[in-house]
N, C-alpha and C positions, 0 to 999 in steps of 0.2 A: 357331789352326786353319790348316792348310796350304792354300794356294791349289790349286784343281783343276788337274790336269795336262792340258794340251791340246796338240795337235799343230799344226804350221803349216798354212796354207791349202794345199789340193792344187794341184799344177801341172797344166798342160795335158797331156793324155795322148793316145796314138794311138787312132785310131778304126777301125772296120770298117763295112761297109755291109750292111744287111739287104735281101735281094732285089735287091741291086745299086743301091738307091735311097736307103734311109733310113740316115743316119749314126748310129752308136751307139758309145759308148766300148768299147774292147777289154777294159778292166778296170773293173769297178764294185766299189767298196769295200763292206764289210759294212754300214757305217753308211748309205751311200747306198741300198743295197738294202732294208735294214730300214725306213728312213724312208719310202721309196716305198711299201712294202707297208703300213705303218701308216697313212700318209695315205690311200692308196687304199682300205683297208678302212674307214676312218672315213667317207670320202665314199660308198662303196658302201652301207654299212649306214644311213647318214644318208638317202640317196635311197630306200632300201627303206622306212624308217619314214615318210618324207614321202609317198611314192607310195601307201602303204596307205590313206591318207585319201581320195585321189582315186579309188582303185579301189572303195571301198565307199561313196562319197558318196551314190549313189542310194539305198542301203539305209538310210543315216543319215537322209536326208530323209524316208523313209517311216516309220521306227520312232520317231524323235524329233520328228516333225512340223516339220522344217526346210523353209523355203522355199529357192529357188535363191539369193535375195539373202543369206540367212543362211549358206548353204553357202559362198558366195564371201567373205562377211565373215569367217568363221572362218579361211579360208586367208589372207586379207589380214592378219589378226591374227597368224598364224604368221610371215608374212614381216616384219611390223613388229618382232616379237620377235627375228627372226634378225638384224636390223640392230642392235638393242640388244645381243644376245648377242655379235655379232661385235666390237663395241667393248669390251664388258665383258671378254670372254675375251682380247682383245688386251692389255689392261692386266694381266690375270692371267698371261698367257704371258710378259710382260716381267718379272713379279715372281717367279714360281715356276718358269719354264721351259716350253719348248714341249711336251714329252712329258707333263708333269703336267697342263697345261691341256687337252691333247688328251684325256687319259683322263677328266678331269672333264666335258668336253663330251659325250663318248660316253655316259657314265653318265646325264647329264641327259636327253638325248633318248631313250635307251632306256627309262628308268623312266617318262618322261612318255608314251611310246607305249603301254606296257602299261597305264598309268592311263586312257588313252582308252577302253579296253575296259570299264572299270568305270563310265563316265559314265552317269548316268540322265537328265540334262537337258542342254539346249543350253549353259547357262551352265557346267556342270561340264566339258563337252567343250571349250568355249572356253578355260577355264583350263588344261586339259591341253595343248591345242594351242599356247597361248602359251608355256608352259614348254618344250615340245618345240622351239619356234622359237628360244628362247635357246640351247639346246644345239646346234641345227642351225647357227646363225650362228657359234657358238664353234668348232665343228669345222671350218667353212670357213676360219676365220682361222688356227687353230693348225696344222691339217694342211698348209695352203699354206706357212705360215712355216717349219715344220720342214723341208719338202722344199727350199724356196728357199734356206735357209741351209745345207743339207747338200750339195746338188749344185753343181758348178762352173757358172759363168755360161754357158759355151758349150753346156752340155747342160741348162740349167735349164728351158727352155720345154718340151722334150720330156718331161722328168720330170713337170712340172706337168700337161702334156696327158694323160699316162698316168694320173696321179692322178685328174684330172677325168673321164677316160673310164670310171672305175669307177662314176661316177654312173649312167651308162646301164645298167651291169650290175646295179646295185641296183634300178633301175626294172624290169628284166626279172625279177629275183628276186621283187619284190613282185607282179608279175603272176602268176608261178607260185604263190606262196603263196596268193593270193586264189583262184586256180583250184582249188587242192587243199583249202583250209580252208573257204572261204565256203559252198559248197553243203551241207556236212554239219554244220558247227559254228557258222556265223553270223559276223557282223562283229566281235563282241566277241573271239572267239578269234583273228581276224586281227590285231587290235591286240596281243593277248598275245604273239604271235610276235615283235613288235617289241622285246620285252625282251632277246632273245637277243644282240643286238650288245654288250651289257654284258660278255659273256665275253671279248671281244677285249682289254679293259682289262688282264687278267691277263698276256697275252702282251706287250703294249706295256710294261708295268711291268718285266717280266723281261728282255726282249731288245732293246728299241729304245733306242739311246743318245741323250743330249741333244745339241741343236745346239751345235757347238763355237763358233760365233759368239756365241751367248748366253753360253756359259761364259767365253769370253775377255772379253766385255763386263763380266760380273759380277766377274771377277778384276781387271780394270783399274779399274772404278769402285767396287768394294766393295759395289755394290748393283746390282740389275737394273732399277731404276726409270728411267723415261724420261719425256719431256715431249711433249705434242702440239704444242708450239710448233715442233718441228723440221719438221713438215709444212707450216708456213707460211713456210718459207724461200723466198727469191725464186727459187732454182733449182728448187724443187719445187712451188710454189704453183699456177702456171698449169696445168702438165701434170696435177697432181693433181686440180684442179677439173674440167678438161675430161674426163679419164678417168672420174671419178666420175659426171659428168652423162651421159656416153655409156653407161656400164654401167648406170646407173639406168634409162635408157630401154630398153636391151636386156633387162634383167630384168623390166621392166613387160610387155613383149611376150611374153617367154618364159613367165612364170608365168600371164599372162592367157590364154594359149593352152593350155598343157600341163596346167594344173590341171583344166580342164574336159573334156579329150579322153576320159578313161575314161567319165565320166558321159554325154557327148555320144554316144559309141558305143553305150552300153547303154540309155539312156532310150528309151521308145517314140517313134515318129515323131510321134504326136499332141502330144507334149510338147517337140518340137524336137530329138529325138535321132535316132539311126539305127536303133534297134531291134535291135541285134545281140545274140546270146546270149553267155554268159560265155566260152565257148571261142573264139568268133570275135573277141571283144574282146581276149582274152588274146593270141591269135595276132597281131592287128594291132599291139598294143603291143610285143610282142617283136621283130617285124620293124622297127618304128620305132626301138626301142632299139639294134638292131644298126647302123643307120645313124648314130645319135647317137654310138655308141662310135667308129666310124670317124672321124667328124668331130672329136671331142675329141682322139683320139690323133694323127691326121695333121696337124692344125693346130699341134700342139706341135712336130713335126718341121719343119713349114713355117716357123714363127716363128724357130726356130734357124737356118734356112737363109737366109731372105730378110729377116728382121727382124720386129720386133713390129708396127710400124705398117702395113707392107704386108699382113701376114697378117690384121690386124684389119679393114682396109678390104676385103680379099677376103671375109672372113666376112660383113660387112654386105651386100656386093653379092650374095652367094649366098643368104643367109637371107631377106632382105626379099622378093624376088620369089617365093621358094618358099613363104613363109607366107601371102602375100596370097590365093591361091586357097582355102586352107583356111578362113581367117576369113570370106571372102565366102560360101563354101558354108554355113558355120555360120549366118551372118546370114539367108540365104535360108530355111534350115530353121526357124529360130526365128520367122520372120515369117509362116509358114504359118498359116492359120486352123485352129483345133482343131475337128475334125469329130466327135470322140468324147470322152467324159469321161476324165480322167487314169487311167492304169493303170500298174502297176509290174511289171517282170519281171526 
């Protein structure tokens, strides 16, 4: 069997400036463009499926008899599964390729999202959310790997930033889906909408090329298998452990806050929420999503311009003070004495 034909790594290319400020390559190859769209769609639809749970959490608590602790536990279960899925799909991507692993991850979280709508008990819902988490983590891994290996180093951060910015778009889409579907068809139909991302797989299979770095590695080694021992090399070990610990703390704060924001906005004041209606909650989430999109996208350009470390420190300095008032306000609301029996709206 003949070895796959691959082209040499791309050379540095001329750039242009968007709005006179943001540097962008004058020419983007078809492989780069399609990988960015594929990874972005994967992240966007992943975010939509994940956000649907947060958007209907108050209704799940009412219909399935879930407590707030159980609602948080199910989301923690999803995140635990995403860590397992990221590792598992990473091995799969090294074995069968980035695009195939990406398609598999999208199928997993799409089918699991639809299955959530069939759940009759908390245990059944927990199983579906765990499976969804496996696909969610797998998509994070494979989508990022595909783009990182397709785009040149000098533009890699901005490409990954644009990919991650689609997460905010997915959250806004989820808010719109809930606003349109929930009032008339209920939370089960909301989850059924989560099956639709599976359709993206057909386009990826047809039009998105495989990572040439992966193809070259397979042609050189005769196999795409790799070892985790490479991550323990002296030149990678310290930075890898520090970055992992910092990101783990950041993810803890992010998910601890944003998982509960939809429920916090919609729950009655007597139960620690803000008592907003569906349309006000949706509007609030869309406005927040627009700010998140700008942050994701602009920090990618910032990282390519001033470096990864400086941009990461800037992110920490901006996000920590901004999130503190929100969490403090939430604690004050939750600590108020209940003057009336629980009600759901």
